[in-house]
N, C-alpha and C positions, 0 to 999 in steps of 0.2 A: 808805341804800345806796338806789345807782340799780339801776333795774332797766329793760334796754332790750328791744325788742322788735324785731329785725333782717326783715324782709321780702325778701327777695332774689328779685326779678322779671325778665321781660321784658316789650315791647310787644307780642310775639308772642305771647305763651304763654298758652293758654287758659286752664287749672286758673289762673294766676294772676289771671285776672280772675272765674272762681268764688271764689278766697280770699279777695279784696277786701274782700267784705262782709261779710264775718265778722269782720278783721283791725277796719273801720271801728267795728262796733258796741264791739269790745273799747275801742278807743282811747276812746270817748265816754265809757266805764264806769270805764276804768282813768285818770282823768287824771293820776296820779303816775306813770305810767310813759310811757318816750322811745321814741315810735313813730318809726323810720327805714324809710324805703322805698331799696331800693337795686336799682340800675338793672344787670346783670350786663353789661351791653355797657357802660356808661359807667364803672365801677368794677370793671378787674380787680381792680385789689390789694386790695379788702377781700372778692372774691370767693378770690382765695387764701388770702387770713387764714385764712380759713373753711372752705376748701375745700370751695366750694358744687360740686355737682355735676350737680346737677338740679332741677328747678324743678318747683313756686316751693317756696323752703327758709324754713322760718322758724325762726331761732335766738333765746330767750331767755335772757338773760344779768344778772347782776348783778357789783357790786365784784369777788367771788371768782370768776368767769370762768361757762363757758356753764354752764346749768341742763340747755338740751333742745334739741333741734335735731328741728326736723321737718320730713322728704321728704314733698312732694306736698300736694294740699288738705288742709289739718288742720280739725277742726270747733272748735267753740268750746270746750267740755269740756275737752280736751285740752290747748289752749294758757293755757286757766285756770288750770290746775292746775301748770301749770308756772310760771304768773305770782304764783299762791299762792305755790310753792315759791321761786322769786326772792326774794318778802319785798314783794310787791306788795299 
């Protein structure tokens, strides 16, 4: 099963900068998870598909669909829990 983490961000978003180190640590520890950064300014179609309204937004999904979605700076344990539930 494929597990993906989508990081919706914008260059001007301060909280997005605060989220980055947490996601970088997770990416290093979860090599089997696909991590994707989505610039909300450049990819409006994906933003619309996921109904993202606030930044940062982190979506954890697998082949069955969205497992969890976090809005605002989210700490590692919450994201890690979602990754585990997704099958990582």
